[in-house]
NUPALUM-260755 format. One record per residue: z, x, y of N, C-alpha, C in turn; chain; residue in three letters. Coordinates in steps of 0.2 Angstrom, whole numbers, plus 2048, in hexadecimal, padded with zeros to 3 digits. Each point is the difference from the previous one (the first is absolute). Layout:
N
PT  nZ  nX  nY caZ caX caY  cZ  cX  cY unit code
PT   Z   X   Y   Z   X   Y   Z   X   Y    A  Ala
...
***
This chain:
66
PT  nZ  nX  nY caZ caX caY  cZ  cX  cY unit code
PT 192 A9F DDC 800 7FE 7FB 807 7FF 7F9    A  Met
PT 800 7FD 7FE 804 7FD 7FA 7FF 801 7FB    A  Thr
PT 801 801 7FC 7FE 801 7F7 805 7FF 7FC    A  Thr
PT 7FF 7FD 7FE 808 800 7F8 7FC 801 7FA    A  Asn
PT 803 807 7FF 7FE 801 7F9 807 802 7FA    A  Ile
PT 7FE 801 7F9 805 804 7FE 7FC 807 7FE    A  Glu
PT 807 805 801 7FE 806 800 807 804 7FB    A  Ile
PT 7FB 807 7FB 806 7FF 7FC 806 804 803    A  Asp
PT 805 7FE 7FE 806 801 809 7FF 80A 7FF    A  Pro
PT 800 801 7F6 801 807 800 7FD 806 802    A  Thr
PT 7F8 7FE 800 7FC 802 803 801 800 808    A  Leu
PT 7FF 7F7 804 805 805 808 807 802 801    A  Ile
PT 802 802 7FC 806 805 801 7FE 806 7FD    A  Gln
PT 7FA 800 7FC 7FF 80A 7FF 7FB 802 808    A  Glu
PT 7FE 7F9 802 7FC 800 804 803 803 808    A  Ala
PT 807 7FC 800 802 801 804 805 806 800    A  Leu
PT 802 800 7FB 803 80B 7FE 7FB 803 803    A  Thr
PT 7FB 7FF 7FC 7FA 807 802 7FE 802 808    A  Leu
PT 7FD 7FA 801 7FF 802 807 805 7FE 804    A  Gly
PT 807 801 800 803 803 804 7FF 7F7 807    A  Glu
PT 800 7FA 7FD 800 7FB 805 805 7FD 7FF    A  His
PT 801 7FE 805 806 7FB 803 7FF 7F8 7FE    A  Gln
PT 7F9 7FC 7FF 802 7F8 800 7FC 7FF 7F8    A  Thr
PT 800 7FD 800 7F7 7FB 7F9 7FB 800 806    A  Glu
PT 800 801 805 7FB 7FB 800 7FA 807 804    A  Lys
PT 804 802 804 7FE 80A 7FF 7FF 803 7FB    A  Ile
PT 801 7FD 7FC 7FD 806 7FA 7F9 7FA 7FE    A  Val
PT 800 7FA 800 7FA 7FB 7FC 7FB 804 807    A  Ile
PT 7FF 800 807 7FD 7FF 805 7FD 809 800    A  Glu
PT 806 803 7FA 7FC 80A 801 7F9 7FE 7FC    A  Ala
PT 807 800 7FB 7FA 7FC 7F7 7FB 7FE 803    A  Ala
PT 7FC 7FB 804 7FC 7FC 804 7FB 804 800    A  Leu
PT 806 804 803 7FB 807 809 7F9 805 7F9    A  Gln
PT 808 802 7FE 7FC 806 7F9 7FA 7FE 7FC    A  Glu
PT 801 7F8 7FB 7FC 7FE 7FE 7F9 7FE 805    A  Tyr
PT 800 7FF 807 7FA 7FF 801 7FC 807 806    A  Ser
PT 805 805 7FD 7FF 807 803 7FB 801 7FA    A  Gln
PT 803 802 7FC 7FD 801 7FA 7F9 7FA 7FC    A  Trp
PT 7FF 7FA 804 7FC 7FF 7FD 7F9 800 804    A  Arg
PT 800 800 809 7FD 807 803 7FD 806 7FD    A  Lys
PT 801 804 7FE 803 805 7FD 7FB 800 7FA    A  Gln
PT 801 7FE 800 7FC 7FD 7F5 7F8 7FD 804    A  Leu
PT 7FF 7FE 808 7FB 800 801 7FC 803 800    A  Lys
PT 803 807 805 7FB 803 802 7FF 806 7FC    A  Val
PT 803 7FF 7F9 802 804 7FB 7F6 7FB 7FE    A  Leu
PT 802 7FC 800 7F7 7FE 7FD 7FA 802 803    A  Glu
PT 802 801 805 7FA 803 806 7FE 805 800    A  Leu
PT 802 806 7FA 802 807 7FF 7F8 7FE 7FD    A  Phe
PT 7FC 803 801 7FA 803 7FC 7FA 7F9 805    A  Gly
PT 800 7FC 804 7FD 7FA 801 7FB 802 805    A  Thr
PT 803 804 802 800 803 809 7FC 804 804    A  Ile
PT 7F8 800 802 7FA 804 7FD 801 807 807    A  Asp
PT 803 804 7FF 800 805 806 7FA 805 802    A  Tyr
PT 7FE 803 807 7FA 7FF 803 800 809 7FE    A  Asp
PT 7FD 803 7FD 804 808 7FF 7FD 805 804    A  Pro
PT 7FD 7FD 803 7FE 803 809 806 802 803    A  Asp
PT 802 7FA 7FF 808 7FF 806 803 805 803    A  Tyr
PT 803 804 804 800 805 802 809 7FD 804    A  Asp
PT 804 800 7FF 807 7FD 802 801 807 804    A  Tyr
PT 801 803 801 800 804 802 7FD 802 80A    A  Lys
PT 7FA 7FC 7FF 7FD 801 806 804 7F9 806    A  Gln
PT 801 7FB 7FA 804 7FE 804 809 803 803    A  Gln
PT 801 805 801 805 802 801 7FF 805 805    A  Arg
PT 7FB 802 804 7FE 804 803 7FD 7FC 80A    A  Gln
PT 805 803 7FF 803 7FC 809 7F9 804 805    A  Arg
PT 7FD 7FA 803 7FB 800 805 802 805 806    A  Ala
***
């Protein structure tokens, strides 16, 4: 997909230098991937404390061989 947007050239240059990326496209794709991953992690964190566990569940029993 082609998208034309204005991005601060100083910010792009800083990202190119810090990330050791060769092109602006790679920098932007890496930034979007990191952003998406971060948002997914936030959603997982929101689940903490909302899942009920069975106190009688024996995870060691699953390890035993038949």
